[in-house]
C-alpha positions as CSV (number, residue, x, y, z in Angstrom):
1,M,-28.8,44.2,-18.5
2,K,-31.3,45.5,-16.0
3,N,-34.1,43.7,-17.7
4,V,-32.2,40.4,-17.5
5,F,-32.0,40.8,-13.7
6,K,-35.7,41.8,-13.5
7,F,-36.8,38.7,-15.4
8,G,-34.4,36.5,-13.4
9,F,-35.9,37.7,-10.1
10,L,-39.4,37.4,-11.5
11,G,-38.7,33.8,-12.6
12,L,-37.2,33.1,-9.2
13,A,-40.2,34.6,-7.4
14,L,-42.7,32.6,-9.5
15,S,-40.7,29.4,-8.9
16,V,-40.7,29.9,-5.2
17,A,-44.4,30.8,-5.2
18,I,-45.3,27.7,-7.2
19,A,-43.2,25.4,-5.0
20,A,-44.8,26.9,-1.9
21,C,-48.3,26.3,-3.2
22,N,-47.5,22.7,-4.3
23,T,-46.2,21.7,-0.9
24,T,-49.1,23.0,1.2
25,T,-51.8,21.5,-1.1
26,S,-51.8,18.1,0.6
27,E,-51.6,19.6,4.0
28,S,-54.5,21.9,3.3
29,E,-56.5,19.1,1.9
30,E,-55.9,17.1,5.0
31,S,-56.9,20.0,7.2
32,A,-60.0,20.7,5.1
33,D,-61.0,17.0,5.5
34,S,-60.6,17.1,9.2
35,L,-62.4,20.4,9.4
36,Q,-65.3,18.9,7.4
37,N,-65.4,16.0,9.8
38,E,-65.5,18.3,12.8
39,I,-68.3,20.3,11.2
40,E,-70.3,17.2,10.4
41,N,-69.9,15.9,14.0
42,E,-70.9,19.3,15.5
43,M,-74.0,19.4,13.2
44,E,-75.0,15.9,14.1
45,S,-74.7,16.7,17.9
46,S,-76.7,19.9,17.4
47,I,-79.4,18.1,15.5
48,D,-79.6,15.5,18.3
49,T,-79.8,18.2,20.9
50,I,-82.6,20.0,19.0
51,D,-84.5,16.8,18.6
52,S,-84.3,16.0,22.3
53,I,-85.4,19.5,23.2
54,G,-88.3,19.3,20.7
55,G,-89.3,15.8,22.1
56,A,-89.3,17.2,25.6
57,A,-91.4,20.1,24.6
58,L,-93.9,17.9,22.9
59,D,-94.1,15.6,25.9
60,S,-94.7,18.6,28.2
61,L,-97.4,19.9,25.9
62,D,-99.0,16.4,25.8
63,S,-99.0,16.3,29.6
64,L,-100.6,19.7,29.8
65,S,-103.3,18.8,27.4
66,N,-104.3,15.8,29.5
């Protein structure tokens, strides 16, 4: 009789765990997509900033050499 209750609770726990994982999958995919977009935007702005700093450095070196 004890084993029946143990397997019953195990089945209940697994059912709840599977249900919890299935409901958050779409939410986590949406948050992962938005996080990926944020990372891409930050990377693009960082690259633009580095390019502008590099361009300014090259311009100042060119003006020093003249």
